[in-house]
C-alpha positions as CSV (number, residue, x, y, z in Angstrom):
1,M,132.9,-120.1,-98.6
2,K,136.4,-119.2,-99.5
3,N,138.9,-122.1,-99.8
4,T,142.3,-120.4,-100.5
5,M,144.2,-121.6,-97.4
6,I,147.9,-120.9,-97.1
7,E,149.8,-124.2,-96.5
8,L,152.5,-124.0,-93.9
9,P,155.0,-126.6,-92.5
10,L,153.8,-128.0,-89.2
11,K,156.6,-126.1,-87.3
12,E,155.3,-122.7,-88.8
13,F,151.7,-123.6,-88.3
14,K,152.3,-124.3,-84.5
15,Q,153.6,-120.7,-84.3
16,L,150.1,-119.5,-85.1
17,I,148.6,-120.7,-81.8
18,G,146.5,-117.9,-80.5
19,Q,146.4,-116.1,-83.8
20,D,143.5,-115.2,-86.1
21,N,142.6,-118.0,-88.6
22,G,140.2,-115.9,-90.6
23,T,136.6,-114.7,-90.8
24,T,134.1,-116.5,-93.0
25,D,131.5,-115.2,-95.4
26,W,128.0,-114.7,-94.0
27,I,125.6,-117.7,-94.2
28,L,121.8,-117.1,-94.1
29,I,119.9,-119.1,-91.5
30,D,116.4,-119.0,-93.0
31,Q,113.3,-120.8,-92.0
32,E,113.8,-123.4,-94.7
33,R,117.2,-124.4,-93.3
34,I,115.8,-124.5,-89.8
35,N,112.9,-126.7,-91.0
36,C,115.3,-129.1,-92.8
37,F,117.4,-129.4,-89.7
38,A,114.3,-130.1,-87.6
39,E,113.2,-132.8,-90.0
40,V,116.6,-134.6,-90.0
41,T,117.0,-134.4,-86.3
42,E,113.4,-134.9,-85.4
43,D,113.6,-131.9,-83.2
44,N,110.3,-130.1,-84.2
45,Q,109.9,-128.0,-81.1
46,W,107.5,-125.1,-81.9
47,I,110.2,-122.4,-81.1
48,H,112.0,-123.6,-84.2
49,V,109.3,-124.6,-86.7
50,D,105.9,-123.0,-85.8
51,V,106.2,-119.5,-87.2
52,E,102.7,-118.4,-86.0
53,K,103.1,-119.7,-82.5
54,A,106.7,-118.3,-82.2
55,K,105.4,-114.8,-82.9
56,D,103.9,-114.9,-79.4
57,G,107.0,-116.7,-77.9
58,P,109.9,-115.2,-76.0
59,F,111.8,-114.2,-79.2
60,G,108.9,-113.0,-81.4
61,T,110.0,-115.4,-84.1
62,T,111.4,-118.8,-84.7
63,I,115.0,-119.4,-83.8
64,A,117.6,-121.8,-85.1
65,H,118.5,-124.9,-83.1
66,G,121.8,-124.5,-81.2
67,L,123.0,-127.7,-82.8
68,L,122.3,-126.4,-86.2
69,I,124.6,-123.5,-85.5
70,L,127.2,-125.8,-84.1
71,S,126.9,-128.1,-87.2
72,L,128.2,-125.2,-89.3
73,T,131.7,-125.3,-87.8
74,P,133.1,-127.7,-90.4
75,I,132.0,-125.5,-93.3
76,F,133.3,-122.5,-91.5
77,S,136.6,-124.2,-90.9
78,Y,137.1,-124.7,-94.6
79,S,137.4,-120.9,-94.8
80,G,140.4,-120.7,-92.5
81,K,143.5,-118.8,-93.6
82,Y,146.0,-121.6,-92.8
83,K,146.4,-125.3,-93.0
84,V,149.2,-127.8,-92.3
85,E,151.3,-128.6,-95.4
86,G,150.7,-132.2,-96.6
87,T,147.2,-132.6,-95.1
88,K,145.4,-135.3,-97.0
89,M,142.1,-135.1,-95.0
90,V,140.6,-133.7,-91.9
91,I,137.9,-135.4,-89.7
92,N,135.7,-133.9,-87.0
93,Y,137.3,-135.0,-83.7
94,G,134.7,-133.3,-81.4
95,F,134.5,-130.2,-79.2
96,N,136.1,-129.1,-76.0
97,K,133.7,-126.4,-75.0
98,V,130.5,-125.0,-76.5
99,R,128.4,-122.2,-75.3
100,F,125.2,-121.0,-77.0
101,I,125.2,-117.3,-76.0
102,N,122.5,-115.6,-78.1
103,P,119.5,-117.1,-79.9
104,V,119.6,-116.9,-83.7
105,P,116.3,-115.7,-85.2
106,A,115.2,-117.1,-88.5
107,G,116.4,-114.9,-91.3
108,S,119.7,-114.0,-89.5
109,R,123.1,-114.2,-91.2
110,L,126.0,-115.8,-89.3
111,R,129.8,-115.8,-89.8
112,S,132.6,-117.3,-87.8
113,K,135.8,-115.6,-86.6
114,M,138.3,-118.3,-86.0
115,V,141.5,-118.6,-83.8
116,I,143.9,-121.4,-83.8
117,S,143.8,-122.4,-80.1
118,A,146.0,-125.6,-80.0
119,V,148.0,-128.0,-82.1
120,E,148.9,-131.4,-80.8
121,E,150.9,-134.1,-82.6
122,K,149.2,-137.4,-81.9
123,S,151.5,-139.3,-84.2
124,P,153.9,-138.4,-87.1
125,T,150.8,-138.5,-89.5
126,Q,148.0,-137.3,-87.2
127,I,147.7,-133.7,-85.9
128,K,144.9,-132.5,-83.6
129,V,144.1,-128.9,-84.2
130,T,141.7,-126.8,-82.1
131,N,140.0,-123.8,-83.7
132,T,137.9,-121.6,-81.5
133,H,134.9,-120.3,-83.4
134,T,133.1,-117.2,-82.4
135,I,129.9,-117.3,-84.4
136,E,128.5,-113.9,-84.9
137,I,125.0,-112.8,-85.8
138,E,125.0,-109.9,-88.2
139,G,123.9,-106.7,-86.4
140,Q,124.2,-108.2,-82.9
141,V,126.8,-107.4,-80.3
142,K,126.7,-110.8,-78.5
143,P,127.7,-113.9,-80.6
144,A,125.4,-116.8,-81.2
145,C,127.9,-119.4,-80.1
146,V,131.5,-119.9,-79.1
147,A,132.9,-123.3,-79.7
148,E,136.3,-125.0,-79.5
149,A,136.2,-127.4,-82.5
150,L,138.7,-130.2,-82.8
151,G,139.9,-131.5,-86.2
152,M,142.2,-134.5,-86.7
153,L,144.5,-133.9,-89.6
154,F,145.9,-136.8,-91.5
155,L,149.2,-136.2,-93.3
């Protein structure tokens, strides 16, 4: 993922609300990644990990866990175009709204188109930023997921 963000003073960053914050590179969601996620989360449902059984399932193949797709939002966020000047670190603050719109078949490639949706000063050294991620599946019209991800910036 790219990490060449343009640093802007908070006042200028706030003017970007509603604006494009970049499109990430593609990430491959292969069966190995799905299996690793299943192992860590102990979510071994057949639709994710049983390649043979999934061939006869509703999607004709295994699909990624929705939460696997959601867990990519931090790495996608690192590819944003802009960041607040003086940011020392960012922590995951949660999500406002998440929708899993389209299943992600094993072997698919995903990317995120990001929009800065909100900026809120919580204190002089803490800024809450909302990025809306539209996570696309290569070759598909409908996105895999749309999520409002919250990051707490520490200045």
